[in-house]
N, C-alpha and C positions, 0 to 999 in steps of 0.2 A: 584653481581651485583642487586643494587636497583635502581631510577629513588623517586625522589624528586615533589611528585604530590600537586598543591593548592587544597586546601578544603575547604566548606563554611564559615569558617570561618578566609579567611584571613590565615590562616598559609600552610607553605611543610608539607604530613608526609612519607613518606617511603613507598616504598612499590615495597618491585619483581615478576620481570614478570615473570612468563609459561617457563619454559624452552622447555616444547613440548605439539604441539597443539593435540586436539583431533583428534586422526584420524578419514578422512569420506570420504570416494570413492560413486562416481557416479555406483548405486545395482539396484536389479529390480524397472517396474514401478508398483507405488503403483495405492495399489488397491479396500482397505477399503473406502476408502475419494476423495474429487480432490478437489486439491491443487494448490488454485495458489501465485505467490509472485507479490504481485503491485508493478514494479522494478522505482529506480530512474535512472536519465541520466544523462549524463557529459557533463561538458562541460567546452570546446574549451578554454581553459585557454589561447589560445596566440593572442586571437580574442582579436579587440580593438571596445570594447563593453560598456555600459550601464546597472546601474542596465534595466532604461525604457525603452533599445530597444531590440529587437525582440532579441534568445537566439539564444546563440552560444553552438552548439552542438559538440564534438566530435564524430560520428556515429561511426569510430573501433570502440572505447573502447564502448560507446554503446550500443552497437548489439553482441561484446565480452561480457558483464555479461550476455546478457540475455542466452546467448549457457553455462555459467552458469549456472544458475540454469533449463532449458531447460535438462542438464546434469546429473543431477541430479532428476529428471522424474515431476517437477517441471513445472507447465504453470504461461504463460506470464500475467498476470492485462498490458497493455498499455498502456502507455497513461493517467495515472487513477491523484488525486492526488499526491500520492505519487513522480509519474512523474512534479512534481512541475503545473499542469494543475489550473491558476489563479497567480501564485503564482513564474512568473518564462517564464511559457510558457506557451504562445499564439496559439490558436487554428490552428494560418497557421504552428507555426513548433511539432505541435500539431498531425495534416495532414502528415505531413514528417515524424516523429515518426510510426507511424498507418501503413505507407506504406511498408518504409524498418526493422518495423520489423514480421510483418505478412507474410513480402517475403523470409524473415534466420530461420520464424518457418516454412514456405512451406519446405525450406530447408531443412533443418537435423529434420524437423517428430517435434514442439514443439506443445504444447497446446497452445490455445493466444486468450483473451478478450479484447477487445477495446475500452474505455472510448469516449460514445456516449457525447456530452452536447450541450452548445449553448453558449459557450465561444465565442462565433465572434460577438455577441453584448454587448451593456455592457449591455442595456434597453432596454423595447420596446413593444409593445403590445400582447395579445397571440395566433393571428394571425403572428405576428414575432418572434415571441415562438420556434412553433410551425415549421416554417420553417427555425431551423436552427438547432431544433435538425435531421431533413429529411433531411439539410444540412449537418449533422457531422451524419444520420446514415449511408445514400451513399453510403461516405466514407470508414468509415467503411467494411457495407457487397463488398463493392469492393473487399476489399484490399482480403479475402475471411475469416477472424476475423468474429470471436460470438459482441456479438454489450452488451453493461453493459450502458444503462439511465442511466447518472449519477444527480446527484439530481444539478438543474440550477437555479445559482441568480435571470435571469434574469425574471424564473420561479416566484417563490418565489419573488418578486416582484412587478410584472403585476397582479396574480394571485387575487383576488377576497376573496372567500376559498371554499372553500373541491369539488365543483362542478368543478371548472376548473381546476385541477390537475385530477379529471375523463373523464373530455372530451381532452386537448394530452393528458392525457398517456395515453386512451382508444386511439386515431388517432393514436397514435405514434403504437401502438401497433398488432394494426390491420395491417398499412406499413407493419410492420415486417417481411424480408423474411423467417428466421429464429424464433426458442426461441431464446428472453432475458436473461438475468441477471440486475432484481431493485435496483439501486442502492439508501441508502437512509442512507446521510452524515450526521451526527447531526452540534449543529454547537457549541462545544469543537471543532472537524475537519474544521469548518468554518460559520467564527460569519453572515454572510450575510446569514445562512440559514433556521435561529430563528423563527419556528415556518413555517416549510416543511409540506406539504400537508393539505397546508387552517386554523393549531394551534393550538396554544402552548402548547394545554394538550395534552400531550404522548396517552394518552389511545383515545382521536378523532382522531388523527394525523396515529393514530396503527389501527383504522374501517377502514379510509380515507383509509392508504396503501389497506388494504385486498383484504377492498371492490376494487380496482384498481385486484387484483390478480382471482379475483374471478370471476371475470367478459370472462377474458381469461385467464383462466390457462395454452390453449394449448399454449400458445405463448409466459409463462415465465420458462427457463430454471428453476431457482432459483432466490429472493433472497439475496442481503449484507447488512447487518445492519450492523451499524458503530454509535452506539450511546451508547459501553463502557458502558453498564447495561443488566448482562449478563439473571437476570429475566425476560429481556423487550423478549432479546429475547430468550431468550428458551418459550416464551406466544405467540411470532406469532411462532416460529414454532412448534408451536405442534398445531395454529388454521392455517397452511396451506395446503388447498384441497392435494388433494395426485399424488404427482407425480414431486411438484415444490419443491427444495432447498432453503434451507439454507446455505449461503456462512459467516461462521463469517465474521465481518468487527472487531470482541472488543479485543486488544492490550490490552487488560486486564487480560479479562478473554480466552482467545480461550483453555488452557490445556481441563482445564471443558467440553469443550462448542462443541471440537474438537472430546472427550473422551462419553459425550451424557451421558446416561442413558438411562431406562427402558425403558421409552419409544421418540427414538429418542436421533440424532448428525445434529451436526453442519459440512456440510464442509468447505472449510478454502478460506477467499481471504482477505491476509493479509499487510499491508503495514510491518511489522518489519520480516516475512517471507523473505525481502532482506538481513538482513544481516546473519540470520537461517536461507538461506536456506537449507548447507548442514542437517545442524542439528536437522530443520525440515522433509522434506524428510527422512531420518534414524531414526527418533520416528512416521511416521507414519508407514513407512515397522515393525515397531516392533507391532505397531494394527493391520496389516496385517493382523496379527498369531492370534488375541484374545487376545494378552499381554499387556492390561488398562494401570496395573502399572509399566510394564517397561516402555510404552508409559509413562505415568507422569512422572516418573522418567532421562528422555528424558530434557522432556523440561517444569516442572514446575521450573528449574531453571533458567530457563529464563526470565519470568516474569517480576522481579528483573528489569534488563539489558530493558523490555520492557515496561514497567511504568518509568523508567528513562526516556525515550527517548521519549512518551508519552506524558510528563508533562506537563502543563502549561504552556505558550501558546500552548495546542495542539500541533493548526497548523503547529509548528518551528519545528519537530518532523525528518525534509527531514530533515535537515542539521546536524542530529543524527546519520542516514543512511547512506550517503553522506559523511562522515567523519571514518563511519565504513569500508565504502566503499576501501575508502585509504587508512585504517594504514590495511587494510587484504588485499593489491595488487589489486589491483583492474579496478585500477586505480594509476595513476602517479603519481596524484596533488591534493588540496581538497580547488576550485575552486566551488562555484553551479553558473547554471546558477539565474541571480535576483541580485548574490551578495547573498543572503542567507549563507553568513555561517561563515555572521557575525552576524547570528540569538542568537547562544547561545553563552554562556557563556566557562572561561577556566573552572576555576571547574569542569563547564558539562560536557567538551569533558575527563576535566581528569578520573570522577568518568565512562563519558561511555568508558574508557581507562578500566578499574579495568575490570568493569565486562566486559568484552568479553575478557578482556586477562585471565580471574576464570573460563569461561568456553569456552575457550580453541577457540575459533572460529576461530583467526588467523592461515592465515598454515599458515608462519613464519613468527614467536613470536621474532625476535632479528630484522627484516623485520621495525617492530609494534611499538617496541619500540626505536626504533630508528626513528622513524619520528616523532614518539613522543616529544619525547627529538627535534627536530628540533624547531616545533608548540609550545613548552617551550620558548626554544629560543627565541621564535620571540615575544611572548608574554613578555622577559625577567626572565626569570623564569633560575640563574645560579644551573648549578646541583651539 
């Protein structure tokens, strides 16, 4: 049977859904690369709330999804932008998410790293920014999770130049009990981060970023670069101190960056590995054997889906991620905190469904088809 999907020209096209999913089962732990999936949160669809109210989270479904990722050998990057930090999930909700997920990770033996930011304040002085970072760092370290120092809107607004970033990050790194991951999130993900590291010139900003790391290499486990610029990531990767890892955050070019070259490779911390988790894990297991070609054959076909989900405005990629989690049966509804399920169009959803189905990502293709038909009916598309 075929399903009629809307296209970008205002018409309908016939699509024949895949009959069988790609056979992917949990396997051996990943060896050659450290791989984190930034994970989404599942909203409570029965909560009487509004887009600007505190998030109502379905904790059972949210933690179940993290167990799904851990079962395939992936680490979980918690309370990051994929979890709608600053786009529906406030600091109080993020703190509870961190505590619950860290406890769950300890119970099942899963790897977890958690985002540390300043989103409990909208703006403030450099001293207030430092204090906000310190509060969140304490929560993450007390939970037993690794810390990811995220880019801060408040720091971007308060800093007058590179020296302020050097001071704030140096202070935090000296305080950190264990090595952290530094996250450079580009303005395509959050426009409020334009000019991060004290300059809109990326070469100048890169130099400041590397200066922070060079001053504290023992306190930096790695960096996550989310600039969607493969050449720049490779350049940064080659300039890192010995022992500091590069975790790619490039959702456009991840296969080539993870595969690497004769001078090195990137590990991964990716939002696209939320819907791609089992397939991504299988690809890395192939890479563990030294089979780069087999790794690329598995992962390269996923890039079209990732580029679709992360198309501009890139910050709304979370909507597609949660949409695919619903179609895949990881949650019973397509509702998001902050009402963000409305952030993408029906043709966007239709193409996401088609690409994900073509990859065999849905464990139950028939259920995914039925849910897609229900969404189409809601929009008034007759079949």
